[in-house]
C-alpha positions as CSV (number, residue, x, y, z in Angstrom):
1,M,-104.1,12.4,-93.5
2,T,-104.6,13.1,-89.8
3,T,-105.5,16.7,-89.1
4,L,-105.3,18.7,-85.9
5,G,-108.4,20.2,-84.5
6,V,-107.9,23.8,-83.3
7,L,-110.2,26.0,-81.3
8,I,-109.6,29.7,-81.7
9,V,-110.3,31.9,-78.7
10,D,-110.1,35.7,-79.0
11,D,-112.6,38.5,-78.2
12,D,-111.7,40.4,-81.4
13,D,-113.9,39.2,-84.3
14,L,-111.4,40.4,-86.9
15,M,-108.6,38.6,-85.2
16,R,-110.5,35.3,-85.1
17,A,-111.4,35.7,-88.7
18,G,-107.8,36.3,-89.6
19,L,-106.5,33.3,-87.6
20,R,-109.2,31.1,-89.2
21,A,-108.0,32.2,-92.6
22,V,-104.4,31.4,-91.8
23,L,-105.1,28.0,-90.2
24,S,-107.6,26.9,-92.9
25,S,-104.9,27.4,-95.5
26,D,-103.0,24.5,-94.1
27,E,-104.4,21.0,-94.9
28,T,-103.0,19.5,-91.7
29,I,-105.1,21.8,-89.5
30,R,-108.9,21.9,-89.0
31,V,-110.6,24.8,-87.2
32,V,-113.3,23.1,-85.1
33,G,-114.7,26.3,-83.6
34,E,-114.3,29.7,-82.1
35,A,-114.9,31.4,-78.8
36,A,-115.0,35.1,-77.8
37,D,-114.3,34.8,-74.1
38,G,-112.8,32.5,-71.6
39,R,-116.0,31.0,-70.3
40,E,-117.2,30.2,-73.8
41,A,-113.7,28.7,-74.5
42,V,-114.1,26.2,-71.6
43,R,-117.6,25.2,-72.8
44,R,-116.6,24.9,-76.4
45,T,-113.5,22.8,-75.4
46,R,-115.8,20.4,-73.6
47,E,-118.1,20.2,-76.6
48,L,-115.6,20.0,-79.4
49,A,-112.6,18.2,-77.8
50,P,-109.9,20.1,-79.9
51,D,-106.3,19.0,-80.0
52,V,-105.0,22.5,-79.5
53,V,-106.7,25.6,-78.1
54,L,-105.3,28.9,-79.5
55,M,-105.9,31.2,-76.5
56,D,-105.9,35.0,-76.2
57,V,-105.1,36.4,-72.7
58,R,-107.1,39.5,-72.1
59,M,-110.8,38.7,-72.6
60,P,-114.1,39.6,-70.9
61,V,-116.1,37.2,-68.6
62,L,-113.1,34.9,-68.0
63,D,-109.6,35.8,-69.0
64,G,-107.2,33.5,-70.8
65,V,-105.2,32.6,-67.8
66,A,-108.2,31.4,-65.8
67,A,-109.6,29.7,-68.9
68,T,-106.3,27.9,-69.5
69,K,-106.3,26.6,-65.9
70,E,-109.8,25.1,-66.3
71,I,-109.1,23.7,-69.8
72,T,-105.8,22.0,-68.8
73,A,-107.7,20.4,-65.9
74,L,-110.0,18.6,-68.3
75,V,-109.6,14.8,-69.0
76,P,-108.4,14.4,-71.6
77,A,-106.9,17.9,-71.8
78,P,-106.0,19.6,-75.0
79,R,-102.8,21.6,-75.4
80,V,-103.1,25.3,-74.9
81,L,-101.0,27.7,-77.0
82,V,-101.3,31.3,-75.8
83,L,-101.2,33.9,-78.6
84,T,-101.4,37.5,-77.5
85,T,-100.1,41.1,-78.1
86,F,-99.1,41.4,-74.5
87,E,-95.7,40.6,-73.0
88,D,-96.7,41.5,-69.4
89,D,-94.8,39.3,-67.0
90,D,-97.9,38.5,-64.9
91,Y,-99.7,37.2,-67.9
92,V,-96.7,35.2,-69.1
93,F,-96.1,33.5,-65.8
94,G,-99.8,33.2,-65.1
95,A,-100.5,31.4,-68.4
96,L,-97.5,29.1,-68.0
97,G,-98.3,28.4,-64.4
98,A,-101.9,27.5,-65.5
99,G,-100.6,24.8,-67.8
100,A,-100.1,26.5,-71.2
101,S,-97.8,24.6,-73.5
102,G,-96.5,27.7,-75.2
103,F,-96.7,31.5,-75.4
104,L,-96.4,33.4,-78.7
105,L,-96.9,37.0,-79.7
106,K,-99.5,37.8,-82.3
107,R,-96.8,39.3,-84.6
108,T,-95.6,35.7,-85.1
109,R,-95.5,34.8,-88.8
110,P,-98.2,32.5,-90.1
111,E,-95.8,29.6,-90.9
112,Q,-94.3,29.9,-87.4
113,L,-97.8,29.8,-85.9
114,I,-98.7,26.6,-87.8
115,E,-95.4,25.0,-86.8
116,A,-96.0,26.0,-83.2
117,I,-99.4,24.3,-83.2
118,H,-97.9,21.1,-84.4
119,T,-95.1,21.4,-81.9
120,V,-97.4,21.7,-78.9
121,A,-99.8,19.0,-80.3
122,A,-96.9,16.6,-80.4
123,G,-96.4,17.1,-76.6
124,D,-93.6,19.7,-76.7
125,S,-93.6,23.2,-75.3
126,L,-92.3,26.4,-76.8
127,L,-91.9,30.1,-76.1
128,S,-91.1,33.0,-78.4
129,P,-87.5,34.3,-77.9
130,S,-88.7,37.5,-76.3
131,I,-90.9,35.5,-73.8
132,T,-88.0,33.2,-73.1
133,R,-85.9,36.2,-72.3
134,R,-88.4,37.4,-69.8
135,V,-88.4,34.0,-68.1
136,I,-84.6,34.1,-68.0
137,D,-84.6,37.7,-66.7
138,R,-86.9,36.8,-63.8
139,M,-84.9,33.8,-62.8
140,A,-81.7,35.8,-63.0
141,R,-83.0,38.0,-60.1
142,Y,-82.4,35.1,-57.7
143,P,-78.7,34.5,-57.8
144,R,-78.3,32.1,-54.8
145,V,-77.9,28.5,-55.8
146,E,-78.4,25.9,-53.1
147,P,-75.9,23.0,-53.1
148,A,-78.7,20.4,-53.3
149,A,-80.1,22.1,-56.4
150,A,-76.7,22.1,-58.1
151,R,-76.3,18.4,-57.4
152,R,-79.4,17.6,-59.5
153,L,-77.2,18.0,-62.6
154,R,-74.9,15.2,-61.7
155,V,-77.2,12.7,-63.5
156,L,-76.6,14.6,-66.8
157,T,-73.8,13.9,-69.3
158,P,-71.6,16.8,-70.4
159,R,-73.4,17.0,-73.7
160,E,-76.8,17.0,-72.0
161,R,-75.6,19.9,-69.9
162,D,-74.7,21.7,-73.1
163,V,-78.1,21.1,-74.6
164,M,-79.8,22.2,-71.4
165,E,-77.9,25.4,-71.3
166,L,-78.8,26.2,-74.9
167,V,-82.5,25.4,-74.3
168,A,-82.3,27.8,-71.3
169,R,-81.0,30.5,-73.6
170,G,-84.1,30.2,-75.8
171,L,-82.6,28.3,-78.8
172,S,-84.8,26.0,-80.8
173,N,-83.8,22.4,-81.5
174,S,-82.6,23.3,-85.0
175,E,-80.5,26.1,-83.6
176,I,-79.0,23.9,-81.0
177,A,-78.2,21.3,-83.6
178,A,-76.4,23.9,-85.7
179,T,-74.5,25.2,-82.7
180,L,-73.3,21.7,-81.6
181,V,-72.9,20.4,-85.2
182,V,-75.3,17.4,-84.7
183,E,-78.6,16.3,-86.2
184,E,-81.8,17.8,-84.9
185,S,-83.1,14.4,-84.0
186,T,-80.1,14.0,-81.7
187,V,-81.0,17.2,-79.9
188,K,-84.6,16.0,-79.5
189,T,-83.3,12.8,-77.9
190,H,-81.2,14.7,-75.4
191,V,-84.0,17.0,-74.5
192,K,-86.2,14.0,-73.7
193,R,-83.4,12.5,-71.6
194,I,-83.0,15.8,-69.7
195,L,-86.7,15.9,-69.0
196,A,-86.8,12.3,-67.8
197,K,-83.6,12.5,-65.7
198,L,-84.6,15.7,-63.9
199,A,-88.3,14.9,-63.8
200,L,-89.2,18.1,-65.7
201,R,-92.5,18.6,-67.6
202,D,-91.3,20.8,-70.5
203,R,-88.8,23.3,-71.9
204,V,-90.1,26.1,-69.6
205,Q,-89.1,24.0,-66.6
206,V,-85.8,23.3,-68.2
207,V,-85.1,27.1,-68.3
208,I,-86.1,27.5,-64.6
209,A,-84.0,24.5,-63.6
210,A,-81.0,25.8,-65.5
211,Y,-81.0,28.9,-63.3
212,E,-82.0,27.2,-60.1
213,T,-79.0,24.8,-60.4
214,G,-76.6,27.5,-61.5
215,L,-75.9,25.9,-64.8
216,V,-76.5,29.0,-66.9
217,R,-74.4,31.3,-64.7
218,A,-71.5,28.8,-64.8
219,M,-71.9,28.6,-68.6
220,E,-71.9,32.4,-68.9
221,E,-68.2,32.4,-67.9
222,S,-67.0,29.6,-70.2
223,G,-69.7,29.1,-72.8
224,P,-71.1,25.7,-73.9
225,R,-68.6,23.0,-74.7
226,P,-67.6,23.2,-78.4
227,P,-67.9,20.2,-80.6
228,Q,-65.0,17.8,-80.1
229,D,-63.2,15.9,-82.7
230,H,-64.6,12.6,-81.4
231,D,-68.1,14.1,-81.6
232,R,-67.6,14.7,-85.4
233,R,-66.0,11.3,-86.0
234,A,-69.0,9.6,-84.4
235,G,-71.0,10.5,-87.5
236,P,-74.1,12.6,-88.1
237,G,-76.5,12.9,-85.2
238,T,-74.3,10.7,-82.8
239,Y,-71.7,11.3,-80.2
240,P,-70.4,9.5,-77.1
241,R,-72.6,9.8,-74.0
């Protein structure tokens, strides 16, 4: 069985011990090491080559945002999942701008943390609902939509727009699947198509693009397109493009 190597970075000894205990209980994850500050995290990442770095934000010597920027610049670079008690906007956007693949709060349940590690290791990105809300709130402060930005969405099918709108509202793939009455694998396919068509890196950029193009504001008035009869007749996990 292939295991994921994880480096735990936190300046709190007790927190590191607790995270190690949680992660070590899962046979698919191997804790390869620990670091107590950002500078040590960069050094240990070079030495241990983990698949995922579980990163705290506020630390001495070098904070998590600066450490994330250095770590994601490495070749090859691991995925960085920020785990913190802070929801400060500057830290959120700083970490995401530095290349973090996800941002979770420390009150996240153990099983959700383990799932999140696998998610970012697989190349996906994720944010906790409260963090997604902050991204959305910041984007909502800029109501003007340039015509050129809105035209970007012409390459998407109606259903891809539905999926993009729900991603922008912070729904997970499974929640989107339930909302649109399709298989989760179908949602994943559409997310990949959206990323490719719009040249976006991850779900965070999908959220930003949804606001920059005016998609979410338009959807707020009418809501996402409900499942159509022909969608259901097409069978599980399929529908016309």
